LUMBA-728129 format. One record per residue (C-alpha): x, y, z. Coordinates in steps of 0.2 Angstrom, whole numbers, plus 2048, in hexadecimal, padded with zeros to 3 digits. Layout:
[[X Y Z]],
...
***
This chain:
[[7A7 7AD 8B4]],
[[79D 7AA 8A2]],
[[78A 7A8 8A3]],
[[78A 7AD 891]],
[[790 79C 88B]],
[[783 78E 887]],
[[783 77C 88B]],
[[789 774 87A]],
[[792 785 873]],
[[7A2 781 868]],
[[7B2 786 86D]],
[[7C2 78B 864]],
[[7D5 789 868]],
[[7E1 79A 863]],
[[7E5 790 852]],
[[7D3 791 84D]],
[[7CF 7A1 854]],
[[7DF 7A8 84A]],
[[7D6 7A1 839]],
[[7C5 7A8 83E]],
[[7CB 7B7 840]],
[[7D5 7B9 836]],
[[7E6 7BF 841]],
[[7F5 7B3 846]],
[[7F6 7A8 855]],
[[806 7B3 85E]],
[[7F5 7C2 85A]],
[[7E9 7B6 861]],
[[7F3 7B8 874]],
[[7F4 7CA 870]],
[[7E5 7CE 86F]],
[[7DE 7C1 87D]],
[[7EA 7CA 88A]],
[[7E5 7DA 886]],
[[7D3 7D6 887]],
[[7D6 7CC 898]],
[[7DF 7DD 89D]],
[[7D2 7E9 89C]],
[[7C3 7DF 8A5]],
[[7BF 7D0 899]],
[[7BC 7C1 89E]],
[[7C3 7AF 894]],
[[7BF 79D 898]],
[[7CD 796 89F]],
[[7D5 786 8A0]],
[[7E3 786 8AB]],
[[7EC 795 8A5]],
[[7E6 790 891]],
[[7D7 79C 88A]],
[[7CA 793 884]],
[[7C1 79C 877]],
[[7AF 79E 870]],
[[7A6 7A6 861]],
[[7A3 7B6 86D]],
[[7B7 7B6 86E]],
[[7BA 7B5 85D]],
[[7AF 7C2 85C]],
[[7B7 7CE 869]],
[[7C9 7C9 85F]],
[[7C2 7CF 851]],
[[7BA 7E1 856]],
[[7CE 7E4 85E]],
[[7D4 7DE 84C]],
[[7CB 7EA 843]],
[[7C9 7FA 851]],
[[7CF 80B 84B]],
[[7D0 80F 85B]],
[[7E1 80C 86B]],
[[7DE 7F8 86B]],
[[7DA 7FB 882]],
[[7CE 806 87D]],
[[7C4 7F8 870]],
[[7C8 7E9 87F]],
[[7C1 7F7 88D]],
[[7B0 7F7 882]],
[[7B0 7E5 87D]],
[[7B2 7E1 890]],
[[7A4 7EF 896]],
[[797 7E5 887]],
[[7A0 7D5 88E]],
[[799 7DB 8A1]],
[[784 7E1 89D]],
[[784 7D0 894]],
[[789 7C6 8A3]],
[[77F 7CF 8AC]],
[[771 7CE 8A0]],
[[774 7B7 8A2]],
[[773 7B8 8B4]],
[[762 7C2 8B6]],
[[75A 7B5 8A6]],
[[761 7A9 8B5]],
[[75A 7AE 8C3]],
[[749 7B4 8BC]],
[[746 7A0 8B2]],
[[740 799 8C5]],
[[737 7A5 8C7]],
[[72F 7A0 8B4]],
[[72D 78F 8BB]],
[[724 794 8CC]],
[[716 79E 8C0]],
[[714 78F 8B5]],
[[703 78C 8B5]],
[[6FB 779 8BB]],
[[6ED 774 8AC]],
[[6F9 768 8A1]],
[[6F2 76E 892]],
[[6F8 780 896]],
[[706 77A 899]],
[[709 76F 888]],
[[706 781 880]],
[[710 787 888]],
[[71F 780 889]],
[[719 77A 874]],
[[71B 78E 86F]],
[[72C 78E 87B]],
[[732 781 870]],
[[72D 789 85E]],
[[735 799 866]],
[[744 790 86A]],
[[743 786 859]],
[[741 797 852]],
[[751 7A0 85D]],
[[75A 790 857]],
[[757 794 845]],
[[75B 7A7 846]],
[[769 7A2 84E]],
[[770 797 841]],
[[76A 7A4 834]],
[[775 7B2 83E]],
[[783 7A4 840]],
[[784 7A2 82C]],
[[782 7B6 829]],
[[790 7B7 835]],
[[79A 7AB 82C]],
[[797 7B3 81A]],
[[79A 7C3 820]],
[[7AA 7BD 82A]],
[[7AF 7B7 816]],
[[7A9 7CA 80E]],
[[7B7 7D2 819]],
[[7C3 7C6 816]],
[[7C2 7C7 804]],
[[7C1 7D8 805]],
[[7D3 7D8 80F]],
[[7DA 7CC 801]],
[[7D0 7DA 7F5]],
[[7DA 7E6 7FD]],
[[7EA 7DD 801]],
[[7EC 7DB 7EE]],
[[7E5 7EB 7EA]],
[[7F3 7F2 7F5]],
[[7FE 7E7 7EA]],
[[7F9 7EA 7D9]],
[[7FD 7FE 7DD]],
[[80D 7FB 7E3]],
[[812 7F4 7D4]],
[[809 7FD 7C8]],
[[812 80C 7D2]],
[[822 804 7D0]],
[[822 7FF 7C0]],
[[81E 812 7BB]],
[[82E 817 7C4]],
[[837 80D 7BB]],
[[830 80F 7AA]],
[[832 825 7B1]],
[[847 820 7B6]],
[[848 818 7A6]],
[[843 825 79C]],
[[84B 833 7A8]],
[[85B 827 7A0]],
[[858 829 790]],
[[853 839 78E]],
[[863 83D 799]],
[[86D 833 78B]],
[[865 83B 77D]],
[[867 84D 784]],
[[87B 84B 789]],
[[87E 841 778]],
[[877 84C 76E]],
[[87E 85C 77A]],
[[891 851 773]],
[[88C 852 764]],
[[88A 866 762]],
[[898 867 76B]],
[[8A1 85E 75D]],
[[898 866 752]],
[[89C 877 75A]],
[[8AF 872 75A]],
[[8B1 870 748]],
[[8A9 87F 743]],
[[8B8 888 74E]],
[[8C4 87B 747]],
[[8BD 882 734]],
[[8BA 893 736]],
[[8CC 891 741]],
[[8D5 889 72F]],
[[8C9 897 726]],
[[8D1 8A5 72D]],
[[8E4 89E 72B]],
[[8E2 89B 71C]],
[[8DC 8AE 719]],
[[8E9 8B4 71F]],
[[8F6 8A8 71A]],
[[8EE 8B1 708]],
[[8EE 8C2 70F]],
[[901 8C0 714]],
[[906 8B7 702]],
[[8FB 8C4 6F9]],
[[903 8D1 702]],
[[915 8CB 6FF]],
[[911 8CB 6F0]],
[[90C 8DC 6EF]],
[[91C 8E2 6F9]],
[[927 8D6 6E9]],
[[91E 8DE 6DB]],
[[91D 8EF 6E4]],
[[932 8ED 6E6]],
[[935 8E6 6D5]],
[[92B 8F8 6CF]],
[[934 902 6D9]],
[[948 8FA 6D4]],
[[944 8F4 6C4]],
[[955 8E7 6BE]],
[[95D 8EE 6AB]],
[[953 8E0 6A3]],
[[942 8EB 6A6]],
[[94C 8FD 6A5]],
[[94C 8FE 691]],
[[939 8FC 694]],
[[938 90B 6A1]],
[[944 915 693]],
[[936 917 68B]],
[[929 91D 696]],
[[935 92A 69E]],
[[935 930 687]],
***
């Protein structure tokens, strides 16, 4: 039985718990089952769980743990057990306090005034703790959001960088292929030019060779037109 719940303590629905803890409603049910499986106690309305602030804190502890969920749930159940045992001892000690009250009304008034002041201070402290917890919860939510935004920005930047690298690589590959094709065309053109020059040179050599042969034949076998000229040289 839960002895740690105050008479006027606020209860939360599963939807409200999900919003407070920053998790999905199915996750609230899942965490509740894990906690119960490891000995944690919830207030129940039939089969429906009734959540209070300490239960929300337990769910947040499960959400933020780095250990296996069952291990954390066992720790939370043990902490709750100690808290409940402390509440029982406090309730048992209260009647003893009444038995030891002084019979003097003035002393009793002073004690009641002191207790009222202590109670007011405790309530004020509780309010401060609740405010601090709310601010802490807001800060944690902002940190989660900042972490999500940072992760998204890093992912987008990496994606854009990869796209730029791929684009530059494609441009360089295209440029290289273009230069290679141009060099190939230049090489083929130079080879054709060299071959043409060689062919022309061969033709010139062939023509010159033919001319030399004809000239040599003409010199060795002069015809009648040139006979008188050679006869002069024979004299």
